[in-house]
C-alpha atoms as one frame of an Amber mdcrd trajectory, in Angstrom:
protein
   0.000   0.000   0.000   1.372   3.415  -0.974   1.073   6.096   1.702   1.475
   9.803   0.950   2.873  11.957   3.735   1.998  15.616   4.234   2.670  18.098
   6.992  -0.326  18.697   9.220   0.650  22.324   9.918   1.673  24.556   7.050
   4.932  26.457   7.318   4.733  30.166   6.575   7.079  32.049   4.270   9.592
  34.519   5.705   9.369  33.054   9.204  11.931  31.433  11.504  11.185  28.224
  13.385  13.173  26.861  16.318  12.773  23.108  16.226  14.237  20.927  18.929
  13.788  17.645  20.717  15.445  16.073  23.730  15.496  12.441  24.750  13.690
  11.166  27.799  15.756  10.150  30.841  19.026  11.116  29.137  18.668   8.294
  26.607  21.331   8.597  23.902  19.549   9.023  20.546  22.660   9.443  18.386
  25.065   6.565  18.997  27.415   6.911  16.035  28.136   8.806  12.817  25.540
   6.765  10.930  22.782   7.964  13.292  23.794  11.601  12.729  23.909  11.095
   8.961  20.490   9.428   8.852  18.960  12.256  10.892  20.338  14.863   8.476
  19.016  12.928   5.457  15.553  12.672   6.992  15.600  16.348   7.989  16.515
  17.238   4.409  13.622  15.143   3.075  11.117  16.961   5.301  12.267  20.337
   3.932  10.253  19.641   0.792   6.669  20.743   0.250   5.439  17.325  -0.868
   7.073  13.980  -1.144   5.623  10.709  -2.286   8.322   8.339  -1.067   9.118
   6.702   2.193  12.606   7.633   3.387  14.015   4.195   2.537  12.693   4.377
  -1.048  13.724   8.008  -1.517  17.279   7.186  -0.415  17.574   4.583  -3.196
  16.803   7.173  -5.899  19.694   8.795  -7.712  20.647  12.281  -6.439  19.528
  13.766  -9.788  16.035  12.303  -9.469  15.877  13.326  -5.812  16.699  16.935
  -6.688  14.242  17.098  -9.599  11.316  15.407  -7.901  10.921  17.580  -4.823
  10.654  21.379  -4.634  12.214  22.683  -1.410   9.911  24.531   0.926  12.177
  25.637   3.758  15.818  26.530   4.264  17.789  25.281   7.256  19.817  28.073
   8.811  21.598  26.006  11.450  21.442  22.543  12.953  23.150  21.199  16.064
  23.168  17.504  16.825  24.177  16.274  20.266  24.060  12.730  21.643  20.920
  13.494  23.698  19.113  16.086  21.569  18.969  18.194  18.437  18.361  21.882
  17.861
């Protein structure tokens, strides 16, 4: 079954958003470089206005098809990844 994913809340143009999350009970959410890399890939995918792929399927596409298939909606100004949280 093919599921389409959309944001539930629309992002507004010319606005800044501070997005963060912290683990519960100091649980380490980033254990190694692969965890950090996967987070950044998923964060990049969610920058697009619409996407019709699950992350695992999108990752298998060539970079050219990835770039052509998804218009970017937001720009990331800064991202900090720590073992227990991200900002």
